[in-house]
C-alpha positions in Angstrom: 0.0 0.0 0.0 3.0 2.3 0.5 3.6 2.0 -3.2 0.6 4.2 -3.7 2.3 7.1 -1.9 5.7 6.5 -3.5 4.1 6.4 -6.9 2.3 9.7 -6.2 5.4 11.4 -4.9 7.5 10.2 -7.9 4.8 11.7 -10.2 4.8 14.9 -8.3 8.7 15.2 -8.6 8.3 14.7 -12.3 5.7 17.5 -12.5 8.0 19.9 -10.5 10.9 19.1 -12.8 8.9 19.9 -15.9 6.6 22.8 -14.8 9.0 24.5 -12.3 12.3 24.0 -14.1 13.6 27.5 -13.6 12.8 27.3 -9.8 14.8 24.0 -9.4 17.6 24.8 -11.8 20.3 24.7 -9.1 19.2 21.3 -7.7 18.0 19.6 -10.9 20.7 16.9 -11.0 20.3 16.0 -7.4 16.5 15.9 -7.7 16.7 13.7 -10.8 18.9 11.2 -8.9 16.5 11.2 -6.0 13.6 10.6 -8.3 15.4 7.7 -10.0 16.2 6.1 -6.6 12.6 6.5 -5.3 11.3 5.1 -8.6 13.3 2.0 -8.2 12.1 1.5 -4.6 8.5 2.1 -5.8 8.8 -0.7 -8.4 10.2 -3.0 -5.8 7.4 -2.2 -3.4 4.8 -3.0 -6.1 6.4 -6.4 -6.3 6.7 -7.0 -2.6 3.2 -5.8 -1.7 1.6 -8.1 -4.2 2.9 -11.1 -2.3 0.4 -10.9 0.5 2.7 -11.7 3.4 5.0 -9.2 5.1 7.2 -9.9 8.2 7.9 -7.3 10.9 11.3 -6.3 9.4 9.7 -5.6 6.0 6.9 -3.6 7.6 9.4 -1.4 9.4 11.4 -0.9 6.2 8.4 0.1 4.2 7.5 2.6 7.0 10.9 4.2 6.6 10.3 4.5 2.9 6.9 6.1 3.6 8.4 8.7 5.9 11.1 9.6 3.3 8.5 9.9 0.5 6.4 12.3 2.6 9.6 14.2 3.5 10.4 14.6 -0.2 6.9 16.0 -0.8 7.3 18.4 2.2 10.7 19.7 1.0 9.4 20.4 -2.6 6.1 22.0 -1.5 7.8 24.2 1.1 10.4 25.5 -1.4 7.7 26.1 -4.0 5.6 28.0 -1.4 8.6 30.3 -0.5 9.3 30.8 -4.2 5.8 31.9 -4.9 5.6 34.1 -1.8 8.7 36.0 -2.9 7.3 36.5 -6.4 4.3 38.3 -4.8 6.3 40.8 -2.9 6.2 44.5 -3.8 8.3 47.6 -3.2 11.3 47.4 -1.0 10.5 43.8 -0.1 11.5 42.7 -3.6 15.1 43.8 -2.9 15.5 41.0 -0.4 14.5 38.4 -3.0 18.0 37.7 -4.3 19.3 36.9 -0.8 16.3 34.8 0.0 16.6 32.9 -3.3 20.2 31.9 -2.6 19.5 30.9 1.0 16.5 28.8 -0.1 18.4 27.2 -3.0 21.1 26.2 -0.6 18.7 24.8 1.9 16.7 22.7 -0.6 19.9 21.4 -2.1 21.1 20.3 1.3 17.7 18.8 2.1 17.6 16.8 -1.2 21.1 15.5 -0.8 20.2 14.4 2.8 17.1 12.6 1.5 19.1 10.9 -1.2 21.6 9.6 1.4 18.7 8.3 3.5 17.2 6.5 0.5 20.6 4.9 -0.4 20.9 3.8 3.2 17.4 2.2 3.1 18.4 0.3 0.0 21.5 -1.0 1.7 19.4 -2.1 4.7 17.1 -4.1 2.4 20.1 -5.9 1.0 21.8 -6.4 4.3 18.8 -7.8 6.1 17.5 -9.8 3.1 14.2 -8.1 3.1 11.9 -9.7 0.5 14.1 -12.8 -0.2 11.8 -15.1 1.8 9.1 -14.5 -0.8 11.0 -16.0 -3.7 9.0 -19.2 -3.6 5.8 -17.2 -4.2 5.1 -16.4 -7.9 5.5 -12.7 -8.5 2.5 -10.9 -9.9 3.6 -8.5 -12.6 2.6 -4.8 -12.4 0.0 -3.9 -15.0 -2.7 -1.4 -15.6 -6.3 -2.5 -15.4 -8.1 -2.8 -18.7 -10.3 0.0 -19.6 -13.6 -0.3 -17.8 -16.8 -0.3 -19.9 -19.4 1.4 -17.9 -22.8 -0.2 -18.4 -26.0 1.4 -17.3 -27.7 -1.9 -16.3 -30.4 -3.0 -13.9 -29.6 -4.0 -10.4 -27.9 -7.4 -10.4 -29.9 -9.6 -8.0 -29.3 -13.3 -8.2 -30.9 -15.9 -6.0 -33.6 -13.7 -4.6 -36.2 -14.1 -7.3 -38.7 -15.6 -4.9 -37.9 -12.8 -2.4 -38.7 -10.3 -5.1 -42.0 -11.9 -6.0 -43.0 -12.1 -2.3 -42.1 -8.6 -1.4 -43.5 -7.2 -4.6 -46.9 -8.6 -3.7 -46.6 -7.0 -0.3 -45.9 -3.7 -1.9 -48.7 -3.8 -4.5 -51.4 -5.5 -2.5 -53.7 -4.1 0.2 -55.1 -0.6 -0.1 -54.9 0.0 3.7 -52.9 2.3 5.8 -49.1 2.7 5.7 -47.4 -0.7 5.7 -43.7 -1.5 6.6 -41.5 -4.1 5.2 -38.3 -4.9 7.2 -35.5 -6.7 5.4 -32.8 -7.9 7.8 -29.6 -10.0 7.6 -25.8 -9.8 8.1 -23.6 -7.3 6.2 -22.9 -8.3 2.6 -26.0 -10.4 2.1 -27.6 -8.0 -0.4 -30.2 -6.2 1.5 -29.7 -2.9 -0.3 -29.5 -4.6 -3.7 -32.8 -6.3 -3.1 -34.4 -3.1 -1.9 -33.1 -1.2 -4.9 -34.3 -3.9 -7.2 -37.9 -3.5 -5.8 -37.6 0.3 -5.9 -36.8 0.4 -9.6 -39.3 -2.2 -10.8 -41.8 -0.8 -13.4 -44.8 -2.0 -11.5 -43.6 -0.2 -8.4 -42.9 3.1 -10.3 -46.4 3.0 -11.7 -48.0 2.1 -8.4 -46.4 4.8 -6.2 -46.8 8.5 -7.2 -43.9 9.5 -4.9 -40.8 7.4 -4.3 -37.8 8.3 -2.1 -34.7 6.8 -0.8 -32.5 7.7 2.2 -29.5 6.1 4.0 -29.2 6.1 7.8 -25.9 4.5 9.1 -24.8 4.2 12.7 -24.1 7.9 13.2 -27.3 9.2 11.7 -28.5 12.8 11.4 -32.3 13.2 11.3 -32.1 16.5 9.5 -29.9 15.0 6.7 -32.3 12.0 6.4 -35.3 14.2 5.9 -33.5 16.4 3.4 -32.4 13.4 1.4 -36.0 12.1 1.3 -37.3 15.5 0.1 -34.6 15.8 -2.5 -35.1 12.2 -3.6 -38.8 12.8 -4.3 -37.9 15.1 -7.1 -40.9 17.4 -6.8 -39.3 20.3 -5.0 -37.7 22.9 -7.3 -34.2 24.1 -6.9 -35.4 27.3 -5.4 -37.6 25.4 -3.0 -34.8 23.1 -1.9 -32.6 26.1 -1.2 -35.4 27.6 1.0 -36.0 24.5 3.1 -32.3 24.0 3.6 -32.5 27.1 5.7 -35.0 25.6 8.1 -33.3 25.6 11.6 -35.7 23.1 13.3 -36.2 19.4 12.5 -39.9 19.9 13.2 -40.1 22.3 10.2 -38.6 19.7 7.9 -40.9 17.0 9.4 -44.0 19.1 8.8 -42.9 20.0 5.2 -42.3 16.4 4.3 -45.6 15.3 6.0 -47.5 17.9 4.0 -45.8 16.8 0.8 -46.7 13.2 1.2 -50.2 13.6 2.8 -52.9 12.2 0.6 -50.3 10.7 -1.8 -49.5 7.0 -2.3 -45.7 6.9 -1.5 -42.8 4.5 -1.1 -39.9 5.4 1.1 -36.8 3.2 1.5 -34.9 3.7 4.7 -31.6 1.9 4.2 -29.2 0.5 6.8 -30.9 1.4 10.1 -28.9 0.5 13.2 -31.0 2.0 16.0 -34.6 2.0 16.8 -34.3 5.8 17.5 -33.6 6.4 13.9 -37.0 5.1 12.9 -38.7 7.1 15.7 -37.1 10.2 14.3 -38.5 9.6 10.8 -42.0 8.2 11.3 -43.6 11.5 12.4 -42.8 12.8 8.9 -44.4 9.8 7.1 -48.3 10.1 7.0 -50.3 7.0 8.0 -52.7 7.5 5.2 -55.0 4.8 3.7 -53.8 5.0 0.1 -51.6 1.9 0.2 -48.3 3.7 1.1 -45.2 1.6 1.9 -41.9 1.9 3.8 -39.0 -0.5 3.2 -36.4 -0.8 6.0 -33.1 -2.6 5.7 -31.1 -3.5 8.9 -28.6 -6.0 10.2 -30.4 -6.1 13.6 -33.4 -8.3 14.1 -34.7 -6.2 17.1 -34.7 -3.1 14.9 -36.5 -5.0 12.1 -39.2 -6.2 14.5 -39.4 -3.1 16.7 -41.0 -0.7 14.2 -44.5 0.0 15.2 -47.6 -0.3 13.1 -48.2 -2.9 10.4 -44.9 -4.6 9.6 -43.7 -7.6 7.7 -40.2 -8.9 8.7 -38.2 -10.6 6.0 -35.0 -12.4 6.9 -32.5 -12.6 4.0 -30.8 -16.0 3.6 -27.4 -17.0 2.2 -27.2 -18.1 -1.5 -27.1 -21.7 -2.4 -24.1 -22.9 -4.4 -26.0 -22.9 -7.7 -27.1 -19.3 -7.0 -23.6 -18.3 -6.0 -22.1 -19.7 -9.2 -24.8 -17.9 -11.3 -23.9 -14.6 -9.6 -20.2 -15.3 -10.1 -20.6 -16.1 -13.8 -22.6 -13.0 -14.5 -20.0 -10.8 -12.9 -16.7 -12.6 -13.9 -17.5 -13.5 -17.5 -19.6 -10.5 -18.5 -16.8 -8.7 -20.4 -14.2 -11.6 -20.3 -11.9 -11.5 -23.3 -10.7 -15.1 -23.2 -12.3 -18.5 -23.8 -14.0 -19.8 -20.7 -13.0 -23.5 -20.6 -13.6 -26.3 -18.2 -10.5 -25.5 -16.2 -11.7 -22.0 -15.4 -15.1 -23.4 -14.4 -13.4 -25.9 -12.1 -11.2 -23.3 -10.4 -14.0 -20.8 -10.2 -16.4 -23.2 -8.5 -13.7 -24.3 -6.0 -13.3 -20.6 -4.9 -17.0 -19.8 -5.0 -17.7 -22.8 -2.8 -15.5 -21.2 -0.1 -17.5 -17.9 -0.2 -20.3 -19.7 1.7 -23.1 -17.9 -0.2 -22.2 -14.4 0.8 -22.9 -12.2 -2.2 -20.4 -9.4 -1.4 -17.5 -11.8 -1.2 -18.6 -13.5 -4.5 -18.8 -10.2 -6.5 -15.5 -9.0 -5.1 -13.9 -12.3 -6.1 -15.6 -12.2 -9.5 -14.5 -8.6 -10.0 -10.9 -9.5 -9.3 -10.9 -12.6 -11.6 -12.6 -10.7 -14.5 -9.4 -8.8 -15.0 -7.1 -11.9 -14.9 -5.8 -13.9 -17.8 -6.9 -17.6 -17.5 -3.4 -18.8 -16.4 -3.5 -16.3 -13.5 -6.6 -17.8 -12.0 -4.5 -20.6 -10.4 -2.3 -17.9 -8.7 -5.4 -16.3 -7.2 -6.7 -19.6 -6.0 -3.4 -20.4 -4.3 -3.5 -17.0 -2.6 -7.0 -17.5 -1.5 -6.1 -20.9 0.0 -3.3 -19.4 2.1 -5.8 -17.1 3.8 -8.8 -19.2 4.5 -10.5 -18.6 7.9 -12.7 -21.3 9.2 -12.4 -23.0 5.8 -14.1 -19.9 4.3 -13.1 -16.9 2.1 -13.5 -13.7 4.1 -14.3 -10.4 2.5 -11.0 -8.9 3.8 -9.1 -11.6 2.0 -10.7 -11.0 -1.4 -10.4 -7.2 -0.8 -6.7 -7.5 -0.2 -6.2 -9.5 -3.4 -8.1 -6.9 -5.4 -6.5 -3.9 -3.8 -2.9 -5.2 -4.2 -3.6 -5.5 -8.0 -4.6 -1.9 -8.4 -2.2 0.7 -9.9 -1.2 3.3 -7.4 -3.6 6.0 -8.8 -6.5 3.6 -8.2 -5.3 2.8 -4.7 -5.2 6.5 -3.9 -8.7 7.0 -5.3 -10.1 4.1 -3.2 -8.4 5.1 0.0 -9.7 8.7 -0.5 -13.3 7.3 -0.2 -12.6 6.8 3.5 -13.0 10.6 4.1 -16.8 10.3 3.5 -19.2 9.4 6.3 -20.7 5.9 6.5 -23.5 5.2 4.0 -22.8 8.6 2.4 -24.1 9.1 -1.1 -20.9 10.5 -2.7 -21.4 13.2 -5.3 -19.1 12.0 -8.1 -18.6 15.5 -9.5 -17.4 16.7 -6.2 -15.2 13.6 -5.7 -13.6 14.2 -9.1 -12.8 17.8 -8.2 -11.2 16.7 -4.9 -9.1 14.0 -6.5 -7.8 16.4 -9.1 -7.1 19.0 -6.4 -5.2 16.5 -4.3 -2.8 15.9 -7.2 -3.7 12.2 -7.6 -4.8 12.6 -11.3 -2.6 13.3 -14.3 -3.7 14.2 -17.8 -3.6 11.3 -20.2 -2.9 12.4 -23.7 -6.0 14.3 -24.9 -8.1 13.2 -21.8 -8.6 16.0 -19.3 -7.8 15.2 -15.6 -11.6 15.1 -14.8 -12.1 12.4 -17.5 -9.2 10.4 -16.2 -10.6 10.6 -12.6 -14.1 9.5 -13.8 -12.5 6.6 -15.6 -10.8 5.5 -12.4 -14.1 5.6 -10.5 -15.7 3.5 -13.2 -12.9 1.0 -12.9 -13.5 0.7 -9.1 -17.2 0.2 -9.8 -16.3 -2.4 -12.4 -14.4 -4.5 -9.9 -17.2 -4.1 -7.2 -15.1 -2.0 -4.8 -17.5 0.9 -5.3 -21.2 0.9 -6.0 -22.9 3.1 -8.5 -26.1 4.5 -6.9 -27.4 6.6 -9.8 -26.5 7.2 -13.4 -27.5 10.0 -15.7 -26.8 10.2 -19.4 -24.7 7.0 -19.0 -22.4 8.5 -16.3 -22.4 7.7 -12.6 -23.7 10.7 -10.7 -23.7 9.3 -7.1 -21.8 6.4 -5.7 -21.2 4.8 -2.4 -18.9 2.3 -0.7 -20.2 -0.6 1.3 -19.6 0.0 5.0 -17.6 -3.3 5.3 -15.2 -2.1 2.6 -15.2 1.4 4.1 -13.9 0.0 7.4 -11.0 -1.7 5.6 -10.2 1.5 3.6 -10.1 3.5 6.9 -7.8 1.0 8.5 -5.4 1.1 5.5 -5.5 4.9 5.2 -4.6 5.2 8.9 -1.6 2.8 8.5 0.1 5.1 6.0 -0.9 8.4 7.6 -3.2 9.1 4.6 -6.3 10.2 6.5 -7.2 10.9 10.1 -10.9 10.8 11.0 -12.2 12.9 13.9 -15.7 11.7 14.5 -16.4 13.1 18.0 -14.8 15.1 20.8 -12.8 12.1 22.1 -10.7 12.0 18.9 -7.5 14.0 18.9 -6.1 15.8 15.9 -3.1 14.0 14.3 0.2 15.8 14.2 1.6 13.8 11.2 -1.4 12.7 9.0 -1.7 14.4 5.6 -5.5 14.7 5.7 -7.9 15.4 8.5 -11.6 14.8 8.2 -14.2 16.0 10.8 -17.7 14.6 10.7 -19.1 16.7 13.5 -17.6 19.9 14.9 -17.9 20.2 18.6 -16.1 23.4 19.3 -16.2 26.9 17.7 -12.4 27.2 18.3 -11.6 23.8 16.7 -10.0 25.4 13.6 -7.9 27.7 15.9 -6.8 25.5 18.8 -6.0 22.2 17.2 -4.3 23.1 13.9 -0.8 22.0 14.8 0.0 19.7 11.9 2.2 21.6 9.5 2.3 18.7 7.1 -1.4 18.7 6.5 -2.5 18.9 2.9 -6.3 18.6 3.3 -8.9 19.5 5.9 -12.5 18.4 5.2 -15.6 18.9 7.2 -18.8 17.0 6.6 -22.1 17.3 8.4 -23.1 20.0 10.7 -21.8 21.6 13.9 -23.3 19.4 16.6 -25.5 21.5 18.9 -24.0 24.7 17.4 -26.3 25.9 14.6 -26.3 29.6 14.4 -22.9 30.1 16.0 -19.6 31.1 14.3 -16.4 29.3 13.7 -13.1 31.1 14.4 -10.3 30.6 11.8 -7.8 33.2 13.0 -5.0 30.6 13.4 -5.7 28.5 10.4 -2.2 28.9 9.0 -1.5 25.6 7.2 0.7 26.9 4.4 0.8 23.6 2.5 -2.9 23.0 2.4 -4.3 22.0 -1.0 -7.9 21.1 -0.1 -10.1 23.0 2.4 -13.8 22.0 2.6 -15.8 23.9 5.2 -19.3 23.5 3.8 -22.1 24.6 6.1 -20.0 26.5 8.6 -20.4 30.1 9.5 -17.2 32.2 9.8 -16.3 34.7 12.6 -14.4 37.3 10.6 -12.7 40.3 12.2 -13.5 43.5 10.5 -16.6 42.2 8.7 -20.2 41.4 9.6 -20.0 37.8 10.9 -20.0 35.2 8.1 -20.6 37.7 5.3 -17.1 37.5 3.9 -14.4 34.9 3.5 -11.7 35.1 6.3 -8.5 36.7 5.2 -6.5 33.8 6.7 -8.0 31.4 4.1 -6.8 33.8 1.3 -3.3 33.3 2.6 -3.3 29.6 1.8 -1.7 30.0 -1.6 -1.2 26.3 -2.2 -5.0 25.7 -2.2 -6.4 23.9 -5.2 -9.9 23.2 -3.7 -11.9 25.6 -1.6 -15.4 24.4 -0.5 -17.4 27.1 1.3 -20.9 26.1 0.1 -23.8 27.1 2.3 -21.7 29.3 4.6 -23.9 32.5 4.2 -21.1 34.4 2.3 -22.1 37.6 0.6 -18.8 38.7 -0.7 -15.3 37.5 -1.6 -12.4 39.7 -0.5 -9.9 41.1 -2.9 -7.2 38.9 -1.2 -8.7 35.9 -2.9 -6.5 36.8 -5.9 -3.7 35.3 -3.8 -5.1 31.8 -4.6 -3.6 31.7 -8.1 -3.5 27.9 -8.2 -7.1 27.4 -7.1 -8.8 24.9 -9.4 -12.3 24.6 -7.7 -14.2 27.2 -5.8 -17.4 25.7 -4.5 -19.5 28.6 -3.0 -22.9 26.9 -3.9 -25.8 28.2 -1.8 -24.3 31.6 -1.3 -25.5 34.8 -3.1 -23.0 37.4 -4.2 -24.9 40.5 -5.0 -21.9 42.9 -5.4 -19.1 42.7 -7.9 -16.8 39.7 -7.7 -13.4 39.9 -9.2 -11.7 36.6 -10.0 -9.6 37.7 -12.9 -6.3 36.6 -11.3 -7.6 33.0 -10.7 -6.5 31.8 -14.1 -6.2 28.1 -12.9 -9.9 27.9 -12.1 -11.6 24.8 -13.6 -14.8 24.8 -11.6 -16.7 27.8 -10.2 -20.0 27.3 -8.3 -22.0 30.0 -6.5 -24.9 32.4 -7.2 -23.1 35.4 -8.7 -26.0 37.8 -9.0 -23.9 40.9 -9.3 -21.1 41.4 -11.8 -18.6 38.6 -12.1 -15.2 39.3 -13.6 -13.3 36.4 -15.0 -9.9 36.6 -16.7 -8.2 34.0 -18.9 -10.8 31.2 -18.5 -9.2 28.6 -20.9 -9.2 26.0 -18.1 -12.8 26.7 -16.9 -15.2 23.7 -17.3 -18.0 24.5 -14.8 -19.6 27.9 -14.3 -22.8 27.9 -12.1 -24.2 30.5 -12.0 -23.7 33.8 -13.7 -26.1 36.7 -14.6 -27.0 37.3 -18.2 -25.3 40.7 -17.9 -22.0 39.3 -16.7 -22.2 36.6 -19.3 -22.6 39.1 -22.1 -19.4 40.8 -21.0 -17.3 37.6 -21.1 -15.0 36.7 -23.9 -16.6 33.4 -24.9 -13.8 32.5 -27.2 -11.6 31.9 -24.2 -14.2 29.4 -22.8 -13.4 26.7 -25.2 -13.4 24.0 -22.5 -16.6 25.0 -20.7 -18.8 22.0 -20.3 -21.4 23.0 -17.7 -23.1 26.5 -17.6 -25.9 28.0 -15.6 -27.2 31.5 -16.1 -29.4 33.0 -13.4 -31.2 36.3 -13.4 -32.6 37.6 -10.2 -35.2 40.3 -9.7 -32.4 42.1 -7.8 -30.6 42.9 -11.1 -33.7 43.5 -13.3 -32.3 46.7 -14.9 -29.2 44.9 -16.1 -30.7 41.8 -17.7 -29.6 41.0 -21.2 -32.0 39.1 -23.5 -30.3 35.8 -24.6 -30.8 33.3 -27.4 -29.0 30.2 -28.4 -26.6 32.1 -30.6 -25.3 33.7 -27.3 -23.4 30.4 -26.8 -22.1 30.0 -30.3 -18.4 29.5 -29.3 -19.1 26.8 -26.7 -18.5 23.8 -28.9 -17.8 21.6 -25.8 -20.8 22.6 -23.7 -22.6 19.6 -22.4 -25.1 20.9 -19.8 -26.9 24.3 -20.0 -29.3 25.6 -17.4 -31.2 28.9 -18.0 -33.0 30.6 -15.1 -34.0 33.6 -17.1 -37.3 35.4 -17.5 -37.4 35.2 -21.3 -35.5 33.3 -24.0 -35.8 33.1 -27.8 -35.0 30.0 -29.7 -34.3 30.1 -33.4 -33.8 27.0 -35.4 -30.7 28.4 -37.1 -28.8 28.8 -33.8 -29.0 25.1 -32.9 -25.9 24.3 -35.0 -23.8 26.2 -32.3 -24.3 23.5 -29.6 -23.0 20.3 -31.2 -22.1 18.7 -27.8 -25.1 19.7 -25.7 -26.5 16.7 -23.7 -28.7 18.4 -21.1 -30.9 21.5 -21.4 -33.0 23.0 -18.6 -35.3 26.1 -18.6 -36.5 27.4 -15.2 -39.1 30.1 -14.8 -38.7 31.1 -18.4 -41.4 32.5 -20.7 -41.3 30.9 -24.1 -43.3 32.7 -26.7 -43.2 30.0 -29.3 -42.9 26.2 -29.5 -39.2 25.4 -28.8 -39.4 21.8 -30.0 -38.9 22.3 -33.8 -35.5 23.9 -33.0 -34.4 21.8 -30.0 -35.1 18.5 -31.8 -32.2 19.3 -34.1 -29.6 19.2 -31.2 -27.7 16.0 -32.2 -26.7 14.8 -28.7 -29.5 16.1 -26.5 -30.5 13.4 -23.9 -32.2 15.4 -21.1 -34.7 18.2 -21.7 -36.4 19.9 -18.6 -38.8 22.7 -18.4 -39.7 23.8 -14.9 -42.2 26.5 -13.9 -42.1 27.9 -17.4 -44.8 30.0 -19.1 -45.9 28.5 -22.4 -49.5 29.5 -21.9 -50.0 30.5 -25.6 -48.0 27.7 -27.0 -49.1 24.5 -28.7 -46.1 22.2 -28.1 -45.6 19.5 -30.8 -43.0 16.8 -30.8 -42.8 15.2 -34.2 -41.3 11.9 -35.3 -38.2 13.6 -36.6 -35.3 14.5 -34.3 -34.7 13.9 -30.6 -33.0 10.6 -31.6 -31.1 10.4 -28.3 -33.5 12.0 -25.9 -33.9 9.8 -22.8 -35.7 12.2 -20.4 -38.4 14.8 -21.0 -39.7 16.6 -17.9 -42.3 19.3 -17.7 -42.7 20.5 -14.1 -45.6 22.9 -13.4 -45.5 24.3 -17.0 -48.4 26.5 -18.2 -49.1 25.1 -21.6 -52.0 25.3 -24.1 -51.4 21.9 -25.7 -48.9 19.0 -25.8 -49.0 16.7 -28.9 -46.5 13.8 -29.2 -46.4 11.9 -32.4 -46.4 8.1 -32.4 -42.8 7.6 -33.6 -41.3 10.5 -31.7 -38.4 10.2 -29.2 -37.4 6.5 -29.9 -34.9 6.4 -27.0 -37.1 8.0 -24.3 -37.0 6.3 -20.9 -38.5 8.9 -18.6 -41.4 11.2 -19.2 -42.3 13.4 -16.3 -45.5 15.5 -16.3 -45.7 16.6 -12.7 -48.8 18.4 -11.5 -50.5 17.5 -14.8 -49.1 20.6 -16.5 -52.1 23.1 -16.4 -55.8 22.3 -15.8 -56.8 23.2 -19.4 -53.8 21.7 -21.2 -54.8 19.5 -24.1 -52.8 16.3 -24.2 -52.2 13.7 -27.0 -49.7 11.1 -25.9 -49.0 7.7 -27.6 -49.9 4.6 -25.6 -46.3 3.4 -25.6 -45.4 6.4 -23.4 -48.1 5.9 -20.8 -45.9 3.4 -18.8 -43.2 6.0 -18.6 -45.3 8.9 -17.5 -44.8 10.1 -13.9 -47.2 12.5 -12.3 -49.9 12.4 -14.9 
């Protein structure tokens, strides 16, 4: 596992040698030699760590390598920091630069030579003590890249539970009585969540229940988060409405809102992974006990919780798979994309290993994921490895995980270990995960592929080998993912071993003084960011959740002086800033962290960004979602920005934006002032006009985006918009188009159907009251989703052969009471809300 860190540091050294050649000119030769030595050790570690067993001497040796690798990173980052700080000096301070440069060059040269001597000494120790020799009898597994994953948007794979599905489906669909609860319980890894999701996504279930929602609970649950997830999952609250209810300060307000939303409706709510009876008690008040045949599905490992819910309940205990079912599951996973002939020998070896999984689905899919990437002659090696680690004559999940993990290339190892920063049962926003991985420096561009595309590919590979689960896909791409809590426990253990991540879950956890990343799931103290920031090596600080018992109070950041910090996520916290109205502006001390690549300050109540933010010249992602910036915001010096999120109602100034891929959201006035020719890499754009800036609105049409040839998602929250058929040629890559609160004076469909790649089209709260909307058989060849939410419309006509790829047709609130509808019968099964 240490090879993941050495590989990362070697790559970072290479980047510095290429991108900062002038800065490192005086020490280039020594740094090249150090890089070569560390590369050799990295390759050796890849070989050793693939051999499963490691004695105490080897462990101590790899720990010394880890310490030196981290020291190399510290030396380079510190020197780079000083170099950049000098370049920003003005006036008389610049006169001292020459002296400082010589002093720093001498120091880094001395440090690099010292590290080189230590590495050579470590190599001699390995030879002197024979580290690694005892493994010669074990066949070495060669280092190789995983094959390209082929993401498939397929139905939930549930094998062996066909009878369970039939039984539970009948429970869901029968009986028109009051709310009914189905409890699915069994040990971890049996497939409770998979079974629940299979039921949740069945066509009969979608047609039966007007409202469906899903929420995770976990051991350390938060009632407010659970309620918000259910409301969001229902998909009926607009973006504006969601922003409003997020400001509710009391759980009772959320309970009442959800209760009113569901009251009188037939609903299905899945509450996944409950550990405590109290969690259900916290939720049930928000779920109406109506007589419309509503259902709640609960999954839990604990029988007492399954049986302890009040009201009408059916308890379903999940069993282990039979051998025949286990083999069927293995075959579907291992041989789905297998590139070699599956002969009798592979069947024999596979069945021997599957037999030892004892019918536990999670162990089976992990094993199948591992073997699906192996050549036939390597299956014997895996079988031999499995046999050495049998426990009670069975294959344990940890054994199969270690085999899979050791095979990963170091970038994939880093990506998987990074998942340990997220709370248990957390639905991980893949877009945010990608931004974090890029900011951490774990991702390198691959030819013409941008770093974000490479990171997404890595996530798909982890999904492909069953280490990560895809929760939801849109337009063929995974949008949310999660990690099984059993695998998360293993990831946390491994991350701690190499000082990769330190988790602070409550007031009893102390802050690490050596770990590279610190993650806080609940903040107990307003002074936490001041009093406990003593780790000068820290590269990332991430906060998830809310301040426990501290809503409405302010966090002090006056001593947050972690100069080497690359990632800072403080979502949901309120800042106590000296010299400003509390929480209205970003603290100056954050603007001094010039190494930052990711700054997450979403939902922090900010109203302005200080001029000092221009210090963050290497910032790649600024996530200020949920904050309204009504004055002018000047980001012209942030030329490294790749992703910018926030409600920039006032004027937004952006400089050279060639790297910018995400811009959400900007006013039409600010957009009209931008040089669109510099936005050649922009992929995701949202334009938002508020009543606050009514006098500065600019009327837009599709030709306003004529230079955005790579734009994939466009959201327009503007009062009026004109669509001309000639302008459609300007958006050749557009996949998703959303109008919100827009008045459309003519039918947009004749023009929009010509967009060659359009897959999602959403109109929400739009005024088309004088429009007869007609969707013909021509065009919309790729359209998969059409949603009309609360749209005032005169008529909607859909021709029989229209939209051949459509999978989701949402007509919530039945459009308008006088809307004339003509919908082909083949679409009726897809319609939601009509």
